[in-house]
C-alpha positions in Angstrom: 0.0 0.0 0.0 2.9 2.3 0.7 4.3 2.0 -2.8 0.8 2.6 -4.3 0.3 5.6 -2.2 3.7 7.0 -3.1 2.9 6.4 -6.8 -0.4 8.3 -6.6 1.4 11.2 -4.8 3.9 11.3 -7.6 1.2 11.4 -10.2 -0.5 14.3 -8.3 2.8 16.2 -8.2 3.3 15.6 -11.9 -0.2 17.0 -12.7 0.4 20.0 -10.6 3.8 20.5 -12.5 1.9 20.4 -15.8 -0.5 23.0 -14.7 2.3 25.4 -13.8 4.5 24.6 -16.9 1.9 24.4 -19.7 -0.4 27.4 -19.8 -2.3 26.1 -22.7 -3.1 22.8 -21.0 -6.7 22.3 -19.6 -5.7 23.5 -16.2 -9.1 23.0 -14.6 -9.3 19.4 -15.6 -5.7 18.7 -14.5 -6.3 20.3 -11.1 -9.4 18.2 -10.6 -7.6 15.1 -11.5 -4.6 16.0 -9.2 -7.0 16.6 -6.4 -8.9 13.3 -6.8 -5.7 11.3 -7.2 -4.2 13.1 -4.2 -7.1 12.3 -2.0 -7.1 8.6 -3.2 -3.4 8.5 -2.4 -4.0 9.8 1.1 -6.8 7.3 1.7 -4.4 4.4 0.6 -1.8 5.7 2.9 -4.0 5.9 5.9 -5.4 2.4 5.1 -1.9 1.0 4.9 -1.0 2.6 8.3 -4.1 1.3 9.9 -3.2 -2.2 8.6 0.3 -2.0 10.0 -1.0 -0.8 13.3 -3.4 -3.7 13.5 -0.6 -6.0 12.6 1.7 -4.6 15.4 -1.1 -4.8 18.0 -1.9 -8.5 17.0 1.7 -9.4 17.2 2.0 -7.6 20.7 -1.0 -9.6 21.9 0.5 -12.9 20.7 3.8 -12.0 22.5 2.0 -11.3 25.7 0.0 -14.5 25.5 3.1 -16.5 25.0 4.9 -14.9 27.9 1.9 -15.2 30.2 1.7 -18.9 29.4 5.5 -19.4 29.9 6.1 -20.2 26.2 9.2 -19.2 24.1 8.8 -15.9 22.2 10.5 -15.7 18.8 12.9 -12.8 18.6 13.4 -10.0 21.1 10.8 -7.9 22.9 11.2 -4.4 24.1 8.6 -2.9 26.6 7.6 0.8 26.2 6.6 2.4 29.5 5.1 5.8 29.5 2.3 7.9 31.0 -0.9 7.3 29.0 -1.4 11.1 28.5 1.8 11.2 26.3 0.0 9.1 23.6 -0.8 11.4 20.6 0.4 14.4 22.6 4.2 13.9 22.6 5.2 14.8 19.0 8.4 15.6 17.2 9.5 16.5 13.7 9.3 13.4 11.4 12.9 12.3 10.6 11.6 10.7 7.4 10.1 14.1 6.2 13.5 15.7 6.7 15.1 13.8 3.7 14.6 16.5 1.1 14.4 15.6 -2.6 12.7 12.2 -2.2 9.1 11.3 -3.1 8.8 9.3 0.1 9.6 12.3 2.2 7.0 14.4 0.5 4.4 11.9 1.3 5.3 11.8 5.0 3.6 13.7 7.8 5.6 16.7 9.0 5.1 15.8 12.7 4.8 12.2 14.3 4.7 10.8 17.7 8.0 10.3 19.5 6.9 6.9 20.3 6.6 6.1 16.5 10.1 7.4 15.9 11.5 5.1 18.7 9.6 2.1 17.4 11.0 2.6 13.9 14.5 2.8 15.3 14.0 -0.5 17.2 12.3 -2.4 14.4 15.5 -4.0 13.0 16.2 -5.5 16.4 12.9 -6.7 17.8 9.3 -5.9 18.7 8.2 -2.8 20.7 5.2 -3.5 22.8 3.2 -1.5 25.5 0.0 -1.6 27.5 -2.9 0.4 26.1 -5.7 0.5 23.7 -5.2 -1.2 20.4 -5.2 1.1 17.3 -4.5 4.2 19.4 -0.9 4.8 18.1 1.4 3.9 15.3 4.2 3.3 17.9 4.4 0.2 20.1 2.0 -2.7 19.6 -0.7 -2.4 22.2 -1.7 -5.0 24.7 -5.2 -4.4 26.1 -5.5 -4.8 29.9 -8.0 -4.1 32.6 -7.6 -2.1 35.9 -7.4 -5.5 37.6 -4.7 -7.1 35.6 -2.5 -4.4 34.2 0.0 -4.8 37.0 0.5 -8.5 36.5 0.8 -7.9 32.7 3.4 -5.2 33.2 5.4 -7.3 35.6 5.5 -10.3 33.3 6.5 -8.2 30.3 9.1 -6.3 32.2 10.8 -9.5 33.5 10.7 -11.1 30.0 11.7 -8.1 27.9 15.2 -7.7 26.5 15.1 -4.0 27.0 12.7 -1.4 28.7 12.2 1.9 27.1 10.9 4.4 29.8 9.4 7.8 29.5 9.6 8.8 33.1 6.6 10.4 34.8 5.5 11.2 38.3 2.0 10.2 37.4 0.7 7.3 39.7 0.8 4.4 37.2 4.2 5.2 35.6 5.7 6.0 39.0 4.5 2.6 40.4 6.2 1.0 37.4 9.4 2.8 38.1 9.3 1.7 41.7 8.9 -1.9 40.6 11.9 -1.6 38.4 14.0 -0.2 41.2 13.0 -2.9 43.7 13.4 -5.8 41.3 16.8 -5.0 39.8 15.5 -4.1 36.4 17.0 -0.7 36.2 20.0 -2.4 34.5 18.0 -3.0 31.3 16.1 0.3 31.2 16.7 3.2 28.8 15.3 6.5 30.1 14.0 8.8 27.4 14.3 12.6 28.0 12.0 14.1 25.4 13.2 17.2 23.6 11.4 20.5 24.2 8.9 20.6 21.3 5.7 22.6 20.7 3.6 19.5 21.4 0.8 19.3 24.0 3.1 17.3 26.2 5.0 19.6 28.6 8.3 17.7 28.5 10.3 20.1 30.7 7.7 20.4 33.5 7.0 16.7 33.5 10.7 15.8 33.7 11.4 18.3 36.5 8.5 17.0 38.6 9.6 13.4 38.0 13.2 14.1 38.9 12.1 15.6 42.2 9.9 12.6 43.0 12.6 10.0 42.0 15.3 11.7 44.0 13.4 10.9 47.1 13.7 7.2 46.1 17.4 7.4 45.5 17.4 7.8 41.7 18.8 11.1 40.6 17.9 12.2 37.1 20.0 14.9 35.5 18.6 18.4 34.9 16.3 18.7 31.9 18.0 19.4 28.5 15.9 21.0 25.7 17.7 18.8 23.0 16.5 15.6 24.6 18.7 12.8 26.0 19.0 9.0 26.2 19.9 7.8 29.8 20.9 4.6 31.4 21.9 3.8 35.0 24.1 1.1 36.5 23.8 -0.2 40.0 27.2 1.3 41.0 26.0 4.8 40.1 27.5 5.2 36.7 25.2 7.1 34.2 25.1 6.8 30.4 24.1 10.2 28.9 23.8 10.7 25.2 21.9 13.3 23.0 18.8 12.0 21.4 19.4 12.5 17.7 16.0 12.8 16.1 17.1 14.3 12.8 17.2 10.9 11.2 16.9 7.1 12.0 20.5 6.8 11.0 21.5 8.9 14.0 18.9 7.8 16.6 19.4 4.0 16.1 23.2 4.2 16.9 22.4 6.2 20.0 19.9 3.6 21.3 22.4 0.9 20.4 25.2 2.5 22.3 23.0 2.9 25.4 21.9 -0.7 25.2 25.4 -2.0 24.6 26.6 0.1 27.6 24.0 -1.8 29.7 25.2 -5.1 28.3 22.3 -5.8 25.9 24.2 -7.3 22.9 21.2 -7.7 20.7 20.6 -4.0 20.2 24.1 -3.5 19.2 23.5 -5.3 16.0 20.4 -6.9 14.5 20.2 -10.4 16.0 17.8 -11.8 13.4 16.2 -11.2 10.0 12.9 -9.6 10.7 10.9 -9.0 7.5 7.6 -7.1 7.8 6.7 -7.2 4.1 3.0 -8.0 3.5 2.1 -8.2 7.1 -1.6 -7.9 6.5 -1.5 -10.7 4.1 0.0 -13.0 6.6 -2.6 -12.0 9.3 -5.5 -12.2 6.9 -4.6 -15.9 6.4 -4.5 -16.5 10.2 -7.7 -14.5 10.6 -6.0 -12.4 13.3 -7.0 -9.0 11.9 -9.2 -7.5 9.2 -7.4 -4.7 7.3 
């Protein structure tokens, strides 16, 4: 679907080019055709995204079911922990849209969720999952839980995951998760994400400052907020890994995450451990009747 959407966007741009370059051409007809094709291209693009989101949610659900049943999970799992109010509110400039001169960059949204950027950077290494409502985000695959069982689900996933990606918060649910990580020795496989100061609805600086004050009372001392954003990791002996969070491109963010994971001793994120192809995911899930795209 992505290839088809890009092709339709290309045709749209070409028709617009004809309108500007050829004054004698039937401009009204060309503009109408460009508008129709552009709308169809956007619909195809959104349908493709919805299909991929459903695929990631179905895969996340399957991973959790296997973990809950004590079964082996194929590949590595990364758990994304965040305050729920960050979903759809914590946005950044889209790295894919910053690659000027390519058709794909022109078809991309200018702004995307930070969670989606993190998921894209981790895709070559494993599957990013998180608790929440399926279909709500193009980031981590969602696992639906209830108020009664979310703690048990979180604990099982946290213990089984290769790496934890944490957006710290002083909000009750996330704070409870952080306390669990501290008390159960899971800090050694956790990456802390300090979001950059963007114009999104999520107040990154204020949230970080409040969280740092709260965690300092628990013995975990977060550094002061930096507007550029950081990737942090902590060792039991007090050492801290601190690196800028390069969001200008996947080619810069992925090595930063890999360096932090390697510092913690997670070898898998230092280099892809397996071949993980996601081509035609909807077709595979159609056959298994897991989703309907």
